Residue, then its C-alpha position, 0 to 999 in steps of 0.5 A: x500499500x503506498x503511503x499518500x503524500x503529506x500536507x503539512x512540509x517542512x520548507x527553509x526561509x532565508x533571508x532576502x536581503x543577506x543573499x543580496x549582499x552576499x556579492x556584496x559579503x558585507x554580512x558574514x552568514x544568511x540567516x535561516x529558519x526552520x517552519x511548517x506550512x500547508x501545501x493545500x493552503x499556501x502552494x505558492x512559495x511561503x514568504x516571513x517577516x522574521x527577524x535576521x541577525x546579521x542584518x539586525x532588523x526585521x526582513x523577508x525571508x523566503x522560502x528556499x528550495x531543499 
């Protein structure tokens, strides 16, 4: 019997401003968060405002692929 796909999936959120500044090497690292989302309710990529400890401010963290 095949296992059905899980509705809740684990996603990784990455700071978008640190990723852009990675070329300039302003921040030493990129802030990442791990969370879950419901695949049926949010089929699009998830974007949340979270605190980035490297930028020292609240920025938009977008979902990245594993």
